[in-house]
C-alpha positions in Angstrom: -0.1 0.2 0.3 1.1 3.6 -1.1 1.7 6.0 1.8 -0.2 9.1 1.7 -0.1 12.6 2.7 -2.7 14.9 4.1 -2.5 16.6 0.3 -3.2 13.6 -1.7 -6.2 12.1 0.2 -9.4 12.5 -1.5 -12.5 13.1 0.3 -16.3 11.6 -0.8 -19.8 12.3 0.9 -21.7 9.5 -0.5 -25.4 9.9 0.4 -27.6 6.7 0.2 -24.5 5.2 1.2 -25.9 1.5 2.7 -28.0 1.3 -0.3 -26.9 -0.9 -3.0 -25.8 1.9 -5.2 -24.5 4.1 -2.6 -22.7 1.2 -1.4 -21.4 0.4 -4.7 -20.1 3.8 -5.4 -18.1 3.6 -1.9 -15.8 0.9 -2.6 -15.7 2.0 -6.5 -14.2 5.2 -4.8 -11.5 3.6 -3.0 -10.6 1.0 -5.4 -10.3 4.0 -7.9 -7.8 5.8 -5.1 -6.0 2.5 -4.7 -5.0 2.7 -8.2 -4.2 6.1 -8.3 -2.0 5.7 -5.4 -4.1 7.8 -3.1 -5.9 7.4 -0.1 -9.4 8.2 0.3 -11.9 9.5 3.2 -15.5 8.4 3.1 -18.3 10.1 4.9 -21.1 7.8 4.5 -24.5 9.0 4.8 -27.9 7.5 5.5 -31.3 8.5 6.4 -31.2 6.7 9.5 -28.2 5.5 12.2 -28.2 1.6 12.9 -26.1 -1.3 12.2 -26.1 -1.3 8.3 -24.1 2.2 8.3 -22.3 1.2 11.3 -21.3 -2.1 9.6 -20.3 -0.3 6.2 -17.7 2.2 7.9 -16.2 -1.1 9.2 -16.1 -2.3 5.8 -14.8 0.6 4.3 -12.0 0.9 6.6 -11.4 -2.9 6.1 -10.7 -1.9 2.5 -8.3 0.8 3.0 -10.4 3.8 3.5 -11.0 6.2 6.6 -14.2 6.4 7.1 -17.2 8.2 9.0 -20.7 7.3 9.3 -23.7 9.8 9.6 -27.2 9.8 9.8 -29.7 12.3 9.3 -31.7 14.9 6.8 -28.7 16.1 4.8 -31.2 19.1 3.4 -32.0 20.1 7.8 -29.4 22.9 7.9 -27.9 21.1 11.3 -27.5 17.8 10.0 -26.0 19.3 6.6 -23.0 20.9 9.1 -22.4 17.3 10.8 -22.4 15.9 7.1 -19.8 18.5 6.3 -17.6 18.3 9.6 -17.3 14.7 8.9 -15.9 15.2 5.8 -12.8 16.7 7.7 -11.2 13.4 9.3 -8.2 13.6 11.7 -5.9 14.8 8.7 -7.4 18.4 9.7 -8.3 18.8 6.2 
């Protein structure tokens, strides 16, 4: 695996992530980042918290991404702010 710096890490917010299409997009983004030799942070967004979202975050991390799960209505200003904050993982970007 290639080491990455904060400047070479990509960040993605995927809505509907636990569903079939959203889940596929999450893993496609990870695969593309690995092919490009970059890191990726995926924020998986869902309308409700729960085991499906938690399990997906674990699977994304096992696949090589840093990941966070966010539950809520991203059209709601407060929930939208939480989603944006989760795009800034520990690397501070």
